[in-house]
N, C-alpha and C positions, 0 to 999 in steps of 0.2 A: 553379215557384213559388207561383201561391196555387193551381191548383186542384182541390189532391187532397181538404183536407175540403171543400172544397165538390160534388164529385163525388160524393163518398163514398156519398152518399143513394141516389145511381143507379147502383148498381154489378151488380146486377140485373139493371138491362134493357140498359147500357148498357155490359154490360160489356169487348168489345172496346174501343169507345173508352177509356174509363177509362186500362187497361192501357196504351193508345199513350200518351196523358196524361203519365200516371204516371213512363212512360221518359222522355218528355222532359222533363220535370220534375228526373229523377234527368243527365240530362245537362244539363241546367243549372247541378245541381249543382255538376258536373265540367267547368262552363263549357265544354261541350261544344258551341258554335253552332251550326256546320253540321247537327252532328246534331239536336240538339233544332226547334230550326228544318226542318226536315227533316218530323218527327214532328208536330210542333201544325200543319204543312198536310193530311199524313195523318188527322190524326183529324179535321180539317174534313170534307177530302172522302169521310172513310168517314160522316160525318152532318152536313150542310152545314145540316139545320134545326136544333139542337140549342142553346140557348138558352144552352149552358156556353160556346159558340164567342164570344162578342165579349170573354172573359175571352181565352181562348187567342189573342184577335188581340191582346190588349191584350201577351201576353206576344212575341208574333210581333214585333212591333214593335222593344221590347226589344233581342229578340235581334236582331235586326237591327241596332239600335243599338249592341249591344256589339263588331260584326262589323263596324262602322265604318261603315252601308250607311246613312247620317243619311236621305237621304232617301225611300228606300223604307221606312225606322222612322217618316218620319213622314206616308208616303202612311197605307202601316198603320192607323195613329193614328185620322187624319183617319178612313178606313172605320168601323172602331170607333165611333165615335162617333158617326157619321152615324147608327148602329144602337141607341146607346142614349148620349146628350145630355151626362144628369146623372152618369154614372159618374166618382168622384173618380179612382179606382181609372188610368181613360184621360185624363183630363185630367192627373194629376199629371206621368201617364209623358210625355204629350206636350210638359206642361211642360217639361220634363227634358231632350227631344230638341230643341226649341229652346231651349232658353239653353247647350246643348252648339254649335249652329249662328250662335251669335251673334245669334241674334233674341231678344236682350234684351226688350225691349217687349213681343210677343207674350207669351213665355213669362213676365211677370210679370201679363200678361191673362189665364192660365191660374191661373196661384198666385192671383190675386184670386175667380176665377169660382169656386174648390176650395172657398174659406173664404166663398163667399157662401151655400153647399153646407150646409158642417159648418164653423162658426167654431171647432170645440176640433182642429179637423185641425193632431198639431206639424208631420208634416211638410213639408204646406203655409204653415202658417207660417215655420217657419225658414227654406221656399226663396225666399219669398217677403222675409222678412227680406234673405238674400242679394241680391235682385235691387235694394233698393232700398241696399243699400251702393255696388252695383256701377254702379245709376245716380249715384251722388253723392246719394239726396235724405237728407241727413240726418237734416229734422227728419221725415222716414217711417220711417227707421230707426228713429232713438231711441222713435217710439211703438209701433215692430214688435218693438222687444225690449220694452218696460217687456210688454206682450201674451205673449210669450214667458213671459218672468220668471213672473208669471202663472201660467202653464198648467204647465211646466214647469220649474217652476225648476232641480231636479237634471238634468235630459236633460243628455243628451253634446249632444246641437244645443244647446240655447241657452248653453252656456258657447265653443262652436263659434264661434257669431253672435258672441257680445259680444267673440271675442277678435277678428273678424275684424274689427268695427267700430269697435276700437281701433285695431291697427293702421289700416287706411282712413284714419285718421285723424291715421296717429302716433308713436303712444303706445305703444312698443312693451313700456316697462317693466309698463305698465300689462296687455297681454296676456297677461303671464307666467301671471296665477295660475290666471283660467278654462283655461288650455290645462294647465296644469297640470293640473287635474280633467279633463280632453280625453282623458289619453295615460293616468288612472290609470283610469278608464272604459273606454275603448276603446285600448289601448296599438298604436296601427300606427303605419308603416313614415312616413305621411303625416302623419303627429298629431306624430312625432314632429320631422318637417320642418317644424314649422310654430312647436313650441317654438323650437327651433333658433335657425331666422332670429330667435324674440323673444329671443331670447337675445344673439343676437349683436347684435344693430341697440341692444340696450340696454347694450352694452358688456359684457358678462358669456360670454366665449369659452370660460373653462374649464368651465361650462355648456352654452355651446351647442355642442363636444367633443363633452361627454359623450349629449347628446341626438341626436345623428349617431351617437356607435356604439351605442345600443339601440336605433336606428332600422334601425341592418343589419343590425344579431342578428337582428333583424326580415324585413328584407327587404332581402339582400347586393345584389338585379339593382336597386333603388328608384334612377334616375340621380338624382334630386331631393337625396336626398343628398349624391350625390358632389360634384354642383353647387356646394351649401351648405361641401361641405370645399374646397372648392378656395375657396371665397371667404375661407373660414377662413384656410385657412393662407395663401393671398397677406394678410392683414388680420395674422398669425406671419410676416411677411414669410420666407417659404417656397416661393418662387416656384417651382421644380422642382414640387414637391408638388403645389403648384397646379397645374402644366398637364397633370400626370398624371391627378388627380383628374377636369379640366377636359376632359379626352381620354377618361376611363374613361366618364363623363356621356353624350359626345355619343357614345359606342357604345351605349348603355343605352336612345338615344331622344328623350336632350332636344336640342331644336333648338342647333344649328351658332351665332344670332347670340347664343343662349344665354349659351351656353359662351363664345365666342371673345374679349370684354375680360377672360377667364385665363387664358387661354391664350399 
């Protein structure tokens, strides 16, 4: 994940350690989280005094998070932060875990801490903007968006944050332009889903259908797109198609409470 370049200089001294870390990185690249977890632990047990272990603990925390072990991930990151309290990568990772756990105020505090240490950290500023939007603080959101636009005007994160702010205020038509820039720079299924909703909510049903189709070409198993297509079919007075898509969305992990109104 992040260890290869940092550990390269120690290759001669820490050969076995480095090889295990490289294997762990390879497992992460393949999203083989259980294997990555076991390898990170193996490396740390091999050389418990290695200064690079704090970064391994950061990676280990996120690997546990990706497996759904939020509490264990948070505990791992807390332990790592006791060793390196000002490491922005650790604080950032903990903020992501806290946000996923619904602890938005704690996540917001972590993002603020990162920005105190590194005011030019685009990733931290991006997530801080999203946190202020989630907290409903429109004044802070506008101020942070302006900072983000100055720091990274063409960055995909800036455009996504801008679109998120606009949609949070019901300005779906205005959100279309930044979302188009997002999908052009990063054509992912979830980004096409965001663009589809913006088009749908602004009455552009043909464009929404095209967004959904393109998103499903990228990831045919992305349940959110089937949910949105179910909504689109309902708007087009195709109840049977809407029900079929809603059932498909549920089979792909969308909660029943979200899909049931479309069934």
